[in-house]
N, C-alpha and C positions, 0 to 999 in steps of 0.2 A: 210175124211178130205176135206175141201173146197179148191179148187185150184184157185189161183189168177193169171190172165193174166195181166201183167203190162208192162209198157215201160222199156226199158233197162236202167240200172244205171251204171255209169262209174266204180263203185267199183267192178262190176262183170267181168270186162274185162279180168282179169288174169285167169278166169275160162273158157273163151270161147274156147281157143285152146284145152285144155285137154278134155272138153266135146265133141267137134266136132271130135277129133281124135278117141275117143271111139265110138261115134255114127256111124262114117263112116269107121270104120276099115275094114268091110267086103263089103264095097260098090264096086261093080264090076269095075267101072271106075278107082278108085284109086288103088284097089288091083292089077289090071292088068297093069296099067300105071307105078306103083311103087311097083313091087313085092319084097317080102322079109319079114322081121320081122315087126310086128306091131310097135315096138318102132322106127325103122328106118323110116317107112312111116309117123309116127306121126310128125316128124320134119317138113315135107313138108305140111301135111294137117292142122296142127295147125296154121302155118303161113298163109296159104291160107284163112282159115275161119276167122281168126282175121282180115285180110284185107277186107273180104266181110262185116263183121259186121261194121267195121270202115267206110266203104264207104256208107253203108246203113244208118248209124247214121247221116251222113252228107247230104245224098241225098234221104232219104226215112224214114223208120221206122223199129224199132226192138222191137218185143214183146218177153217176157220171162216168164217162170214159175220158181219160186224159193221156196225151202222148207228149212226152218231153216238156211237161208243164203247160201244154196247150189243152184247153177244154175242147173236146171233139164231139161230145154228145151228152145229153142229159135227159132224164125222165123224172118228172115231179108228180107225186101222188098225194092226195088227201086221204087220210085214214077214214074208216067207217065212222059216221057220225059227225065228221068235220065240215060237211056241206049241208045247208048253206052257211056262208061265213057271217059272223055278226057284223053289226055296223062298225064296231071298233076295229075289227079285222079288215074291213073294207078300206080303211084309211091308208093301207099300204098301196092302194091303187090311185091315190091322189096325184102323184106325178104323171100318171097316164092321162088323167083328166086334163091337167094343165097342158100337157103336150098336144093332146087332141084339139083343145080349144085354140091353142096358138097356131098350129100348123094346118088344121082342117076345120075351121069354125063353121063352115057351111054343112058339115057332115054330122054335127052334134045330134040332131034329131034322130038320124038313122043309127048312130052309135048307141044312143039310149034305148032305141027300139030293139037293137040286137041284144043288148045286155038283158033286157026284160024277157025276151023270148028264150034266150039261153037258160035263164033261171026258171022260166015257166015249164020248159020241156025237160028239166033235170028231175028225175024221179026222186021224191022225198024219202021213200022207203022201198025195200028194206035197207038197212045200213050197208054201205058198199065202199069199196076203194074207187076213187075218182082219178083217172089219168088226166091231170090238168094240162101237162105239157110233155111232149116227147119230141126232141129235135136232135138232128145230127148235122154237123157242119157240112155244107155241100162238098167241100174238098175231101171229105172222108166218107161220103155216102157210097154205097155199093160194097162195103166191107163187112156187113153184118152187124154193125154196132147197134143199130136200132133194135134188131131182134134180141141181142144180148141184154140191152137195157129193158126191153119188154119182159123178158123171162125173169129178170131180177125182181120186177114188180109183181108179176104173176105168182112168183114163189111165195111172196108175202100173202097174197090172196088165198093161195092154197093152204098155207100154214094156218091162217085165221079162218079158213072155210067161209070166206065172204065173196059175194059177187063183185063185179067191176062195171064201171060206166065210163063212157067217153063220148065225145062228139067230134066230127070232122067235116070239112067242106071240100075235101079233095077225093075224087073217085078212086085214085090209086091207093090212097091211104085206107079208104073204106075196105077195099078188097084185101089189103094187107092185114088189117085188123080181123077180118073174118077168118083168116088163117090161124088166128090165135083163139078162136072160139067165140068171138063177139058176134052178136046178132043184131040186125037192124030193128030198132023199135019204132022209129018215126023218121020221116023225111020232110023237112020244112025249111024254107028260107028264113033266115034270122032277121032280115030287114027287107022292106019293100024293094023289089027289084034285085035282091041279092041272089047268090048262088044257092043251090040246095045244100042243106046241112043234114048229115046223117047222125042220128042219136043211137048209140049202140050199147048193148048190154051183154055181159058175159056171166052166165049163171055160176053159182058157187062151185058146182061139180062139172063145169064145162070141160070138154076135151078139144084139142086142136093141135096143129102142127107145132105151135109154139108152147104148148103146155110143158112146164118143167117136170123133170122126173124126181124121184124121191131124194136123190143126192143133192138137189138144188133147194129143197124145201126149207132149209134153215136160213137161207138168204144171208150168208156171212157178210161182214163188213167189206172184206176184200175177197174178190172171187175171180179166178182166171177162167175165161170162157173162150 
C-alpha cells in the first residue's frame, strides 16, 4: 500500500493524544517520571503531545500519515527561531500541568526539574528546526512510516539550509536518529534519578541514510513515499 505523507488536518486533532500515549507508553523518560499504569500516564502524555502539535501548527509544520481516516503517525517541527516559546505560547501546555498535578502530584518537583533541564540543554543558536515530536502508532510500526515522516521534515531543513535539533531518552531512537545524520551533543538525565537523555544535532549540510534527495527537497503538501 502506498503511504502518503501529508500536512496535518484539524479533523485529526482528537486522535493525537491517544496515538502519542500509545506510542510513548514505554518511553523511559515518561515511564520513570510518571510511574504506574499506562492509563494513568496517558492523561498527562496525551495533554502534553496535543500541546506540542498545536504549538507546531502555529509555529512550524506537522506532517502525518493516515490510513482509512486513522492517524498512524505524526512528526511536528518548530521552524528556525521558534524556540524557545514565549510565555503566551506556553499556555497551550496548561492542560498538561493540570493533568500532572491531578494524577501525579508527588512528581511535580521532578517534572519541573525535567522541563528546566530540557530548556537549559536546548542550544539557543544558530536558528534550527526542532523535532518536537515524532510518533508512530505501535500497530503500524515496522512499516517505515517513521522514516518517511523524518525525510519530509529533513527536506524542509535541506530546502532552508538549516540545522536540526532533537532529544531522546531511548537508546534505539538515538541509534535511529544517527542514521539520519544526527550527532550526540550531550548526554544528561533530565531529572534526578532519571534515564539518560541524548541531545542531538544535525548540521545544515549533514549526510546520512535518511537524507532526502533533490526530488524531495520541495516537500510538497501531499507526497507518496
